[in-house]
Residue frames as a rotation matrix with the C-alpha (Angstrom) as fourth column:
VAL 1
-0.624 -0.229 0.747 -39.70
0.583 0.499 0.641 -38.42
-0.520 0.836 -0.178 -61.68
ARG 2
0.375 0.912 0.167 -42.82
0.865 -0.280 -0.417 -36.21
-0.334 0.301 -0.894 -62.44
VAL 3
0.647 -0.234 -0.726 -40.74
-0.088 -0.968 0.233 -33.13
-0.758 -0.087 -0.647 -62.40
SER 4
-0.489 -0.855 0.173 -38.06
-0.046 0.223 0.974 -34.66
-0.871 0.469 -0.148 -64.52
LYS 5
-0.198 0.502 0.842 -40.79
0.932 0.363 0.002 -35.31
-0.304 0.785 -0.540 -67.25
GLN 6
0.808 0.531 -0.255 -41.85
0.456 -0.838 -0.299 -31.73
-0.372 0.125 -0.920 -67.12
LEU 7
0.278 -0.781 -0.559 -38.19
-0.318 -0.624 0.714 -30.70
-0.907 -0.021 -0.422 -67.48
ILE 8
-0.601 -0.441 0.667 -37.57
0.399 0.558 0.728 -32.94
-0.693 0.703 -0.159 -70.41
ARG 9
0.238 0.797 0.555 -40.73
0.959 -0.103 -0.263 -31.69
-0.153 0.595 -0.789 -72.07
LYS 10
0.794 -0.019 -0.607 -39.51
0.058 -0.993 0.107 -28.09
-0.605 -0.120 -0.787 -71.44
LYS 11
-0.186 -0.972 -0.146 -36.18
-0.206 -0.107 0.973 -28.91
-0.961 0.211 -0.181 -72.92
LEU 12
-0.449 0.099 0.888 -37.78
0.722 0.625 0.296 -30.53
-0.526 0.774 -0.352 -75.93
MET 13
0.635 0.769 0.077 -39.98
0.723 -0.556 -0.410 -27.49
-0.272 0.316 -0.909 -76.57
GLY 14
0.281 -0.627 0.726 -36.82
0.701 -0.383 -0.602 -25.47
0.655 0.679 0.332 -76.89
HIS 15
0.826 0.037 0.563 -36.82
-0.295 -0.822 0.487 -23.52
0.481 -0.568 -0.668 -73.63
PRO 16
-0.183 -0.975 -0.126 -33.60
-0.216 0.165 -0.962 -23.28
0.959 -0.149 -0.241 -71.79
LEU 17
0.657 0.306 -0.689 -33.28
0.538 0.449 0.713 -24.93
0.528 -0.839 0.130 -68.37
SER 18
0.697 -0.393 0.600 -31.80
-0.615 -0.759 0.217 -23.13
0.370 -0.519 -0.770 -65.45
LEU 19
-0.385 -0.907 -0.172 -28.67
-0.643 0.397 -0.655 -24.33
0.662 -0.142 -0.736 -63.69
ARG 20
-0.534 0.226 0.815 -30.81
-0.735 0.351 -0.579 -25.74
-0.417 -0.909 -0.022 -60.81
GLU 21
0.597 0.797 0.090 -33.20
-0.632 0.536 -0.560 -27.50
-0.495 0.277 0.824 -63.18
HIS 22
0.359 -0.584 -0.728 -30.29
-0.698 0.349 -0.625 -28.91
0.619 0.733 -0.282 -65.14
LYS 23
-0.677 -0.698 0.235 -28.75
-0.651 0.419 -0.633 -30.39
0.344 -0.581 -0.737 -62.09
LEU 24
-0.205 0.677 0.707 -32.02
-0.703 0.401 -0.587 -31.78
-0.681 -0.618 0.394 -60.98
LEU 25
0.727 0.513 -0.456 -32.64
-0.679 0.442 -0.585 -33.43
-0.099 0.735 0.670 -64.28
VAL 26
-0.015 -0.856 -0.517 -29.09
-0.652 0.401 -0.643 -34.90
0.758 0.328 -0.564 -64.43
ARG 27
-0.744 -0.263 0.614 -29.46
-0.663 0.401 -0.632 -36.31
-0.080 -0.877 -0.473 -60.79
THR 28
0.132 0.852 0.507 -32.87
-0.678 0.451 -0.580 -37.86
-0.723 -0.267 0.637 -61.35
THR 29
0.701 0.077 -0.709 -31.80
-0.642 0.502 -0.580 -39.43
0.311 0.861 0.401 -64.67
ALA 30
-0.359 -0.905 -0.229 -28.71
-0.624 0.415 -0.662 -40.85
0.695 -0.094 -0.713 -63.05
ASP 31
-0.505 0.341 0.793 -30.93
-0.734 0.314 -0.602 -42.17
-0.454 -0.886 0.092 -60.22
CYS 32
0.613 0.782 -0.117 -33.20
-0.709 0.478 -0.518 -43.94
-0.349 0.401 0.847 -62.68
PHE 33
0.435 -0.464 -0.772 -30.22
-0.583 0.508 -0.634 -45.68
0.686 0.726 -0.050 -64.15
LYS 34
-0.671 -0.694 0.260 -28.76
-0.617 0.329 -0.715 -46.57
0.411 -0.640 -0.649 -60.82
LEU 35
0.048 0.766 0.641 -32.16
-0.898 0.314 -0.308 -48.21
-0.438 -0.560 0.703 -59.73
ILE 36
0.558 0.237 -0.795 -31.63
-0.703 0.644 -0.302 -50.89
0.440 0.728 0.526 -62.44
PRO 37
-0.250 -0.728 -0.639 -28.70
-0.127 0.679 -0.724 -52.67
0.960 -0.100 -0.262 -60.85
PHE 38
-0.788 -0.023 0.615 -29.98
-0.596 -0.216 -0.773 -51.80
0.151 -0.976 0.157 -57.36
SER 39
0.241 0.963 0.120 -33.21
-0.970 0.240 0.026 -53.68
-0.004 -0.122 0.992 -57.97
PHE 40
0.033 -0.374 -0.927 -31.19
-0.264 0.891 -0.369 -56.87
0.964 0.257 -0.070 -58.54
PHE 41
-0.838 -0.524 -0.152 -30.43
-0.004 0.286 -0.958 -56.86
0.545 -0.803 -0.242 -54.84
VAL 42
-0.450 0.807 0.382 -34.10
-0.826 -0.213 -0.522 -56.33
-0.340 -0.551 0.762 -53.87
ILE 43
0.382 0.711 -0.590 -35.43
-0.897 0.439 -0.052 -59.03
0.222 0.550 0.805 -56.15
VAL 44
0.165 -0.330 -0.929 -33.01
-0.149 0.923 -0.355 -61.83
0.975 0.197 0.103 -55.74
PRO 45
0.959 0.281 -0.035 -33.27
-0.037 0.247 0.968 -63.56
0.281 -0.927 0.248 -52.22
PHE 46
0.713 -0.648 -0.267 -30.28
0.526 0.243 0.815 -63.13
-0.463 -0.722 0.514 -49.96
ALA 47
0.206 -0.678 0.705 -28.51
0.829 -0.262 -0.494 -60.82
0.520 0.687 0.508 -52.44
GLU 48
0.844 0.160 0.511 -28.80
-0.128 -0.867 0.482 -57.93
0.520 -0.472 -0.712 -49.93
LEU 49
0.831 -0.554 -0.049 -25.92
0.293 0.362 0.885 -59.76
-0.473 -0.750 0.463 -48.13
ALA 50
0.016 -0.858 0.513 -23.62
0.981 0.112 0.157 -59.01
-0.193 0.501 0.844 -50.95
LEU 51
0.760 0.371 0.533 -24.66
0.540 -0.818 -0.200 -55.41
0.362 0.440 -0.822 -51.15
PRO 52
0.837 -0.471 -0.277 -21.90
-0.175 -0.712 0.680 -53.96
-0.518 -0.521 -0.678 -48.75
PHE 53
-0.031 -0.874 0.485 -19.21
0.461 0.418 0.783 -55.78
-0.887 0.247 0.390 -50.83
VAL 54
0.077 0.154 0.985 -20.66
0.997 -0.031 -0.073 -54.42
0.020 0.988 -0.156 -54.07
LEU 55
0.934 0.288 0.212 -20.86
0.274 -0.957 0.092 -50.86
0.230 -0.028 -0.973 -52.59
ARG 56
0.478 -0.855 -0.203 -17.32
0.036 -0.212 0.977 -51.10
-0.878 -0.474 -0.071 -51.52
ILE 57
-0.434 -0.557 0.708 -16.34
0.775 0.170 0.609 -51.81
-0.459 0.813 0.358 -55.23
PHE 58
-0.430 0.316 0.846 -18.89
0.646 -0.546 0.533 -49.51
0.630 0.776 0.031 -56.73
PRO 59
-0.753 0.061 -0.656 -19.42
0.585 -0.395 -0.708 -46.64
-0.302 -0.917 0.262 -54.10
ASN 60
-0.830 0.391 -0.397 -21.61
-0.431 -0.902 0.012 -44.51
-0.354 0.181 0.918 -56.39
MET 61
-0.880 0.457 -0.126 -24.13
0.259 0.686 0.680 -47.27
0.397 0.566 -0.722 -57.15
LEU 62
-0.387 0.760 -0.522 -26.74
0.813 0.015 -0.581 -46.16
-0.434 -0.650 -0.624 -54.56
PRO 63
0.175 0.552 0.815 -29.34
0.713 -0.642 0.282 -43.63
0.679 0.533 -0.506 -55.81
SER 64
-0.618 -0.527 0.584 -28.93
0.097 -0.788 -0.608 -40.11
0.780 -0.319 0.538 -54.33
THR 65
0.338 0.832 0.439 -32.16
-0.522 -0.223 0.823 -40.62
0.783 -0.507 0.359 -52.08
PHE 66
0.753 -0.087 -0.653 -30.19
0.464 0.774 0.432 -43.09
0.467 -0.628 0.623 -49.93
PHE 67
-0.364 -0.923 -0.122 -27.72
0.752 -0.215 -0.623 -40.48
0.549 -0.318 0.773 -48.75
GLU 68
0.808 0.519 -0.277 -28.25
0.570 -0.575 0.587 -38.22
0.146 -0.632 -0.761 -45.82
LYS 69
0.056 -0.740 0.670 -26.03
-0.068 -0.672 -0.737 -35.12
0.996 -0.004 -0.088 -45.15
GLN 70
0.821 0.189 -0.539 -24.82
0.507 0.192 0.840 -35.72
0.262 -0.963 0.062 -41.73
TYR 71
0.197 -0.662 0.723 -22.80
-0.105 -0.748 -0.655 -32.93
0.975 0.053 -0.217 -40.14
ASP 72
0.062 -0.264 -0.963 -20.92
0.931 0.364 -0.040 -33.52
0.361 -0.893 0.268 -36.84
SER 73
0.882 0.313 -0.352 -20.82
0.450 -0.783 0.429 -30.66
-0.141 -0.537 -0.832 -34.27
ALA 74
0.008 -0.951 -0.311 -17.01
0.421 -0.279 0.863 -30.11
-0.907 -0.138 0.398 -34.84
TYR 75
-0.482 -0.255 0.838 -17.61
0.875 -0.083 0.478 -29.42
-0.052 0.963 0.263 -38.47
LEU 76
0.406 0.785 0.468 -20.46
0.729 -0.587 0.352 -27.04
0.552 0.198 -0.810 -37.88
SER 77
0.738 -0.177 -0.651 -18.46
0.453 -0.585 0.673 -25.25
-0.500 -0.792 -0.351 -35.09
ARG 78
-0.327 -0.937 0.127 -15.51
0.660 -0.130 0.740 -24.94
-0.677 0.325 0.660 -37.47
LYS 79
-0.309 0.337 0.889 -17.79
0.868 -0.283 0.409 -23.48
0.389 0.898 -0.205 -40.22
LEU 80
0.738 0.668 -0.095 -19.32
0.631 -0.632 0.450 -21.09
0.240 -0.392 -0.888 -37.75
GLN 81
0.427 -0.698 -0.576 -16.06
0.467 -0.375 0.801 -19.91
-0.774 -0.611 0.166 -36.52
ALA 82
-0.630 -0.548 0.550 -14.80
0.724 -0.159 0.672 -19.28
-0.281 0.821 0.497 -40.10
LYS 83
-0.003 0.587 0.810 -17.84
0.800 -0.484 0.354 -17.15
0.599 0.649 -0.468 -40.86
GLN 84
0.867 0.242 -0.436 -17.56
0.488 -0.589 0.644 -15.22
-0.101 -0.771 -0.628 -37.73
GLU 85
-0.025 -0.979 -0.203 -13.89
0.578 -0.180 0.796 -14.47
-0.816 -0.097 0.570 -38.51
LEU 86
-0.484 0.031 0.875 -14.84
0.853 -0.209 0.479 -13.49
0.198 0.977 0.075 -42.03
ALA 87
0.523 0.831 0.188 -17.58
0.705 -0.546 0.452 -11.18
0.479 -0.104 -0.872 -40.64
SER 88
0.719 -0.272 -0.640 -15.30
0.389 -0.605 0.695 -9.44
-0.576 -0.748 -0.329 -38.21
PHE 89
-0.458 -0.845 0.278 -12.64
0.701 -0.151 0.697 -9.10
-0.547 0.514 0.661 -40.92
LEU 90
-0.351 0.371 0.860 -15.12
0.710 -0.493 0.503 -7.31
0.610 0.787 -0.091 -43.32
GLN 91
0.744 0.577 -0.338 -16.38
0.660 -0.556 0.504 -5.19
0.103 -0.598 -0.795 -40.34
GLU 92
0.213 -0.780 -0.588 -12.91
0.439 -0.462 0.771 -3.93
-0.873 -0.423 0.244 -39.75
ILE 93
-0.679 -0.484 0.552 -12.49
0.714 -0.259 0.651 -3.16
-0.171 0.836 0.521 -43.38
VAL 94
0.153 0.830 0.536 -15.73
0.793 -0.427 0.435 -1.17
0.590 0.359 -0.723 -43.49
LYS 95
0.788 0.008 -0.615 -14.63
0.493 -0.606 0.624 0.81
-0.367 -0.795 -0.482 -40.39
GLU 96
-0.319 -0.908 -0.273 -11.19
0.478 -0.403 0.781 1.65
-0.818 0.119 0.562 -41.96
ARG 97
-0.542 0.062 0.838 -12.80
0.807 -0.240 0.540 2.71
0.235 0.969 0.080 -45.33
THR 98
0.570 0.820 0.053 -15.35
0.728 -0.534 0.430 4.83
0.381 -0.207 -0.901 -43.42
LYS 99
0.556 -0.376 -0.741 -12.65
0.397 -0.663 0.634 6.60
-0.730 -0.647 -0.219 -41.51
ALA 100
-0.586 -0.743 0.324 -10.61
0.640 -0.178 0.748 7.09
-0.497 0.646 0.580 -44.69
ILE 101
-0.205 0.600 0.773 -13.60
0.850 -0.282 0.444 8.54
0.485 0.749 -0.452 -46.52
LEU 102
0.770 0.526 -0.361 -14.45
0.633 -0.561 0.533 10.84
0.078 -0.639 -0.765 -43.57
ALA 103
0.199 -0.750 -0.631 -10.94
0.414 -0.519 0.748 12.04
-0.888 -0.410 0.207 -43.21
ARG 104
-0.716 -0.308 0.626 -10.78
0.697 -0.271 0.664 12.79
-0.034 0.912 0.409 -47.00
GLU 105
0.281 0.794 0.539 -14.10
0.717 -0.547 0.432 14.74
0.638 0.265 -0.723 -46.80
ARG 106
0.766 0.016 -0.642 -12.90
0.507 -0.629 0.589 16.69
-0.395 -0.777 -0.490 -43.80
GLY 107
-0.359 -0.919 -0.164 -9.56
0.489 -0.335 0.805 17.47
-0.795 0.208 0.570 -45.53
ALA 108
-0.479 0.200 0.855 -11.63
0.803 -0.293 0.519 18.71
0.354 0.935 -0.020 -48.67
THR 109
0.625 0.764 0.162 -13.94
0.656 -0.626 0.422 20.83
0.424 -0.157 -0.892 -46.62
VAL 110
0.523 -0.445 -0.727 -11.00
0.507 -0.523 0.685 22.45
-0.685 -0.727 -0.047 -44.62
SER 111
-0.526 -0.773 0.353 -9.10
0.674 -0.126 0.728 23.24
-0.519 0.621 0.587 -47.87
CYS 112
-0.094 0.637 0.765 -12.18
0.890 -0.290 0.351 25.09
0.446 0.714 -0.540 -49.25
């Protein structure tokens, strides 16, 4: 919240925000507004029992700090395999372009 205050002050002074700062400001502001209905479940006794049902109806009600990115090993292995395939494809392109450039240079030196 402290960083958001500094970003708001920066924006009010007329300085532009970077894309990362803008996203941070939007996320923290949204989280502050999400805390208001979420605090109801903390303050009212036994209201937390209704929280799963309310989250089913309003899935974006929780603040962003309650989410963790969990990656399973299958997802990570697919992502790694895609990166390896892309890297090998790019390496092949570089080799072909290098051969073409060297062949063109050899042809240019032979004709001279």
